[in-house]
C-alpha positions, 0 to 999 in steps of 0.5 A: 492511533484511531484516527487517521487526519487527512489535513494532517500535513500541508503536502503529499512531500511533508507526509512523505517526509515523515514517514519516510524514516519509519518506512525505511526502518521496517524495510531494514529490518525485512533485509535483516530477516531476509524477509521475501517479497511475498512475505513482505506482502502478507506483512502489509496485508496483515497491518491493513487488516489491523488498521481497518480493524483498529477504524471500525470505529471511526467510519470517516478516517476508514474510509479515507484510509480505503479510499487512499489504498484504491487510489494507490492501487489504481495508479500502479495500475494505470502506471502499469498499462501505460508502459505496456507492463502484464498485470493479468497473466496472458491466456495462452495461445492456441497451437497451430 
């Protein structure tokens, strides 16, 4: 697993369908182990770090992965802003 092929799937739907069973298996395991959301986040960050290390000698695949990750985060934040969600803690209001 040293290369991410950006054109490996004809569509996002095809890619999603191919990895859905693995994602569901991981989520089931998290549930079985009573992994908290913050612990799950740390596991995901550790996996991302490990993948970046594996991709060190594959600069194109590494760039593709990083750009995909940034895009995912940007889309999430844009969605939050549209829905009026609070991504950043509000500033404390001064007492009058």
